[in-house]
N, C-alpha and C positions, 0 to 999 in steps of 0.2 A: 415765871413761876415754875418751879420743879414740883410737879404733881405726881404722887405715887399712889398706886392702888394697893389693895390688901396683899397682892402677890409680889409687891416691890417693883412692879413695872412702871416705867416713867412715861407720862403722857407727852407725845410729840405731835406737832401739827405742821401742815403746809399752808402757806399763805394763798388766799384766793385773789387778792389784789395787792397792788403796791410793788415796789422793786423786787422783793423776795419771791413774788409769784412767778417771775420770769425764770427763776432757777427751779426747774421741775423736780430735781432730785433733792432739794434742800428741805430737811426736816428741822424744826426748831421747837423750843418751849413757848407756850403762850406768853405774850408780852403786851404792854400797853402803857398808857399815861394815867397819872392820877389827876382826877378832876379837882378843881378848886374846892377846898374844904373837906375833901375826902381823906379818910385814913388809909394807910398803906394796906392793912389787912382787908379793908373793904374793896379797894381798887383791885387787888390781886384776885379776890373771889369774883368780882364783876367781870374782869377781863377774861378769866378762864371760862366763865359761864357764857359770855358773849361770843368768844371764839370757838367754843366746843360744845356748848349746851350741857356741860358737866358741872355739877355743884361740887365745890371743894372747900375743905376746912383749912384755915390758916393755922400753921404750926409754928412758924417763926421766920426771922430774917436770917438768911445765910451769909449775905455779904452786902456791903455798901461801898459805892464808888462815887467820887465827886469829880466833875470836870468843870473847869472855870473858863470864862470867856467864850461862851457859846456863840452861835451865828449872829451876825449883826441884825439880821431880820427879826430875831427874837430879842433884841435889845442887849445882846452880849451877856445874858444872864448865865449864872452857873446852873448846872444840872446835877441832881443827885439820883443815882441809879441804885435800886434795891433788887437783890435776888432773894426770893422767898421759897420756903418749903411749905407744901400743902398736901393734904390727903384727900383723895377722891371719896365722896360720900357714897 
């Protein structure tokens, strides 16, 4: 999620765990997975809140990407990736 504040500054985070946490200089936007039955805007707000403690309002979808034939451990399913715009409350 690309989260902007009233000054137009973008929120960036560093991972505390997982592979990205090993890269101490890596900054990224908040990311995550959509839970079964959850809407894109709900998942984006939840992930931003979980990762940062910041409440953000969904403004729209910026881009969509689809990847087919995922890992066999996941059943080879396709994945749909969304990039969203949000505004910090």
